[in-house]
N, C-alpha and C positions, 0 to 999 in steps of 0.2 A: 308454553311449549312443554309437552310431556317429556318424561325421562327417556322414553324410547325415541322420541323425535330428536333429543339432544345427542344420543348415541348415533342415530342415523345420520345426522348432520355432520358429526365428527368424521364418520366413515366416508361420507361424500367428499368432505374437504381433503381427507388424507389420500383419496383415490385408491390406493392399495393398502392392504392391512395384512397382518399375519395371523393365521389360525393355528393355535397350538394344541396338540393332542399328545397322547403317549402311545408308545408301541411296547407293551410290557412295561419295563421300568426305564425305557429310553424316551426322553422327550423328542417330539417331532414338531416342526413348524413348516408352514408353507404359505406362500402369498396367495391371497384371495382378492378379488375385486367385486364379485357379485354380492349384492345384498338388496333387499327391498323391504320397505315398510308398508304393512297392510294391517289396518285396524289395530294400530299401536303394538304390533309385533314385528320384529326384524327377522326376516327370513334369509337363510343362507342355503347353499346347495353344493353337493359334490356327487360325482358319479358313484353309483352303487358298486361298480367294478374296481374302484380305486382303493388303495391301502388306507387312505384317510377315512373312508366309509367304514371299513373293518375296525379301525381304531376307535371310531365314534360309537360303534355298536358294542365294542368290548368295554370301553370306559367313556361314558357320556360327559364326564367333567372336562370342560375346555376353557380356553381363554383366547380372546381376540386382542391383539395389540396393534394399535394404529398410532402413527406419528404425523404431526403437522406443525409447521412453523413454531418451534420452541416449546411444544407441549406434546404429551402423549396420553393415550387412553388405554386402560386395561378394562376389558369387559368380559366377565366370566359367568358361567352358569352350566346348566345341564342340558344336553341336546335332547330335543323332543322332535322326532320325525313325524311328518304329516304327509298324507296322500290326499290331495285336494285338486280336482280338475280345474276349478276356477283360479286357484293360485298358479297352477302350471300354465294356464292361458296367459297370465300376467308375466310369468318368466319368459315365455315365448316372445312376448312383445318387447321385453327388455333385452333379451339375448337371442335374436333370431338366428344368427350365424352359428352360435354354439349349439343351440337346440336342433338346428338342421343337421349338424354333424352327429349329434346323439341319435336322432331319428334314422339317419342313413346307416349307422352302425348297430342299431338295435340296443343302444345303451339307455339306461334309466338314470334320471337325476334324483338323488335322495334329498328332498327338501326338508329343512328343519329350522327351528328357532330355539332360543335358549330359555329354559325355565329357571326360576330362582336367580335371575340375572342381577349382577352387581357391577357397577362401573366406577372407576376412578379416573379423573382427569387431572394430570399432574404437569408441573413444570419440572425442570431438572432438580430443583431443591425443595419444591413445595407441593402440597396437595391443594389443587384449585377447587375441586368439587368432587363429592362422593355421593352416590345414590343407588337405590335399588331400581331395577328396570322390570 
């Protein structure tokens, strides 16, 4: 299993995870559920009309925090936005209802992955695994 597959599996098991950004000097967090693994990259997305998108473009350094059954994962890196029709086709297959709403309203999804990723999987008192992604 690759390191990206390990992170993706943890996110799958957690179901919901928290995406952490900054707004100026104020930390901001919000729940996410969408992610997809394609060619060993984990993609996320947010609407280009949302504050989250503006925060990501202003400061691309982020952290993902996921919790599952007695352990948690921190996955950090730098946002790298992509425009790729083939990837958007996959997003539409995964989230048809959400993408239908985006299409209806003329919204755009900002699709991205994390460059220079680093993950830690921890228990409450111990580091279970640490690796670059």
